[in-house]
C-alpha positions in Angstrom: 182.5 150.9 101.9 180.8 153.9 103.3 177.3 154.6 101.9 176.3 158.2 101.3 172.5 158.3 101.4 172.6 161.5 99.2 173.9 159.5 96.3 170.5 157.9 95.7 168.5 161.1 96.1 167.1 162.7 93.0 165.8 166.2 93.1 162.4 166.8 91.5 164.1 169.2 89.1 166.3 166.5 87.7 165.0 164.9 84.6 165.6 161.5 83.1 166.5 160.6 79.5 162.8 161.0 78.5 162.5 164.6 79.9 160.4 163.6 82.9 161.1 163.9 86.7 161.4 160.5 88.4 160.4 162.2 91.7 157.2 163.6 90.3 156.4 160.3 88.6 156.8 158.5 91.9 154.5 161.1 93.6 151.9 160.5 90.9 152.1 156.7 91.4 151.9 157.0 95.2 148.9 159.2 95.0 147.1 156.4 93.1 148.4 153.3 94.9 148.0 154.6 98.4 144.3 155.6 98.0 141.2 153.6 97.4 139.1 154.3 94.3 137.3 157.6 94.9 134.8 159.5 92.7 134.2 163.2 93.2 131.2 164.7 91.2 129.1 167.8 91.3 125.4 168.0 90.7 123.4 171.1 91.2 124.5 172.6 94.5 125.7 169.2 95.9 129.2 167.7 96.0 129.5 163.9 95.9 132.5 161.9 97.2 132.1 158.1 96.8 134.9 155.8 97.9 135.7 152.1 98.6 136.4 151.4 102.2 137.5 148.2 104.0 135.5 147.6 107.2 137.5 147.9 110.4 135.6 147.1 113.6 135.7 150.0 116.0 137.3 152.4 113.6 135.8 154.9 111.2 138.1 156.7 108.8 138.1 160.4 108.4 135.6 161.9 105.9 136.9 162.4 102.4 135.2 165.8 102.2 137.3 168.3 104.2 135.7 171.7 104.8 138.6 174.2 104.9 136.5 177.4 105.1 132.9 178.5 105.0 130.7 181.6 105.1 127.0 182.3 104.9 126.8 181.8 101.2 129.9 179.7 100.3 131.9 176.7 101.3 135.4 175.6 100.3 136.0 171.9 100.3 138.9 169.6 99.4 138.9 165.9 98.6 142.4 164.3 98.5 143.7 161.1 97.1 147.2 159.8 98.1 149.3 159.6 101.2 147.0 160.5 104.1 149.7 162.5 105.9 150.4 164.6 102.8 146.6 165.3 102.3 146.3 166.4 105.9 149.4 168.6 105.7 148.2 170.3 102.5 144.7 170.9 104.0 146.3 172.5 107.0 148.2 175.0 104.8 145.1 175.7 102.7 143.0 176.4 105.8 145.6 178.9 107.0 145.6 180.6 103.6 141.8 180.8 103.5 141.7 182.4 107.0 144.3 185.0 105.9 142.3 185.9 102.9 139.1 186.2 105.0 140.8 188.5 107.5 142.4 190.6 104.8 139.5 190.9 102.2 136.4 189.9 104.3 135.7 187.2 101.7 136.7 183.6 101.0 139.2 182.9 98.2 137.7 181.6 94.9 138.1 177.9 94.0 140.7 178.7 91.4 142.8 180.7 93.9 142.8 177.8 96.4 143.8 175.3 93.7 146.6 177.7 92.7 147.8 177.9 96.3 147.9 174.1 96.5 149.9 174.1 93.2 152.3 176.7 94.7 152.9 174.5 97.7 153.5 171.4 95.6 155.9 173.3 93.3 157.8 174.8 96.3 158.5 171.3 97.7 160.0 170.4 94.3 162.4 173.4 94.4 160.3 175.7 92.2 159.9 178.8 94.4 158.3 181.9 93.0 157.7 185.4 94.3 154.3 186.1 95.8 153.1 189.4 94.4 149.3 189.2 94.8 149.1 189.7 98.6 148.7 186.0 99.3 150.1 184.6 102.5 153.3 182.6 102.2 151.9 179.5 103.9 155.3 177.7 103.8 156.8 180.1 106.3 156.9 178.6 109.8 156.7 180.5 113.1 160.4 181.4 112.9 160.1 182.8 109.4 161.8 179.8 107.8 160.5 177.9 104.8 159.2 174.4 105.5 160.4 171.5 103.4 159.9 167.7 103.4 162.5 167.1 100.7 160.1 165.4 98.2 157.0 166.1 96.1 153.6 165.7 97.9 151.9 162.4 96.8 148.5 164.0 96.5 145.8 164.5 93.9 143.6 167.2 95.4 140.1 168.3 94.3 139.3 171.8 95.4 135.6 172.6 95.3 133.5 175.7 96.1 129.8 175.3 96.8 128.0 178.6 96.2 124.6 179.3 97.5 124.2 182.4 95.4 124.0 180.6 92.1 123.4 177.1 93.4 126.5 175.7 91.7 129.6 173.7 92.6 133.0 174.7 91.0 135.8 172.2 91.1 139.4 172.0 90.0 142.1 169.3 90.3 145.6 170.0 91.5 148.0 167.2 90.5 151.3 166.2 92.3 153.2 168.0 89.5 151.5 171.2 90.5 149.3 171.3 87.3 145.9 172.8 87.9 143.0 171.7 85.7 140.2 173.8 84.2 136.8 173.5 85.9 135.5 170.0 86.0 132.3 168.3 87.0 133.7 164.9 88.0 136.9 163.0 88.5 138.0 159.5 89.6 141.1 159.2 91.7 143.1 156.5 93.5 143.5 152.9 92.4 142.0 152.1 89.0 141.4 155.8 88.2 142.1 155.3 84.4 139.4 152.6 84.2 137.1 154.7 86.4 137.5 157.8 84.2 136.6 155.8 81.1 133.4 154.6 82.8 132.5 158.0 84.1 132.8 159.5 80.6 130.6 156.8 79.2 127.9 157.0 81.8 127.8 160.7 82.8 125.0 163.0 81.6 124.4 166.6 82.6 120.7 166.1 83.4 121.1 163.4 86.1 119.1 163.7 89.3 120.9 163.5 92.7 119.9 159.9 93.2 121.0 159.0 89.7 124.4 160.6 90.3 124.8 158.5 93.5 123.8 155.3 91.7 126.2 156.0 88.9 129.1 156.7 91.2 128.5 153.6 93.4 128.3 151.4 90.3 131.6 152.7 89.0 133.3 152.1 92.3 132.0 148.5 92.3 133.3 148.0 88.7 136.7 149.5 89.4 137.1 147.5 92.6 136.5 144.3 90.8 138.6 145.2 87.8 141.5 146.0 90.1 141.0 142.9 92.2 140.6 145.0 95.3 137.6 142.9 96.4 138.0 139.1 96.3 141.8 138.7 96.4 142.1 140.9 99.5 139.0 139.8 101.4 135.4 138.9 100.5 132.9 141.5 99.4 131.4 141.4 102.9 134.7 143.0 104.2 134.1 146.1 102.2 131.6 148.9 102.0 131.1 151.9 99.7 131.0 155.3 101.5 128.8 158.0 100.0 129.3 161.6 101.2 127.0 164.3 100.0 127.7 167.9 100.9 125.8 171.1 100.3 125.2 174.4 102.1 121.6 173.6 103.1 122.0 170.2 104.7 125.8 170.1 105.4 127.5 166.7 105.2 125.5 163.5 105.0 127.3 160.1 105.1 126.0 156.6 104.4 127.7 153.3 104.0 126.6 150.7 101.4 127.7 147.1 101.4 129.1 145.6 98.2 125.8 143.7 98.1 123.9 146.9 97.8 122.3 146.9 101.2 122.6 150.1 103.3 124.5 149.5 106.6 
């Protein structure tokens, strides 16, 4: 019998018997399963991204913190969790939008605006197109004026952060695969074991932590989540893994260090 591949495809706009979209649910699941545990947190004027990484001789993965635009007094950064290709594609579109905003208004877009643009992209790939009425660039138009499509939701949880030198603060929002944008947040755990990680973050977080305390807290949670999810042990010994700590601010730029699971700096 002939097999029509379209018979098994479900649009993101089609809901199941429980009123949810199987496509969006799959995108949420992929954004967790295809990413190592990652914590993003803000303290003062610094952004932390701490993640579990398997050591690969001769290869260094890309930084989690992706600077999409910067000016003298501000920096726009994203940290993505999920399919690496989807994260890179979304960052490419956000860079294009930030450049357009700079050229049009001589200013970088605000954090909320960038998160909203990420949401608009995600919704468009699910068939929910809207009219752009605020002067924003339609980043989904290609060089021929045709709208891009990959035929499925993007499997990405994306943190959008803005580091402001004027008030020494970091503003962050999360855009989920469903297109939902959070209110401002100070920390988030993404990737494998994110539910357990968020429970630990809520328990241990305090607003008066110093920078070294934030780093220690995040590293400890990554270790606990990795063991809880059996990411270390069943899939190699602790010596096969390290914890990457990225700290980004306007004064010093990006600093990166790698800690072994046995707490020694490498």
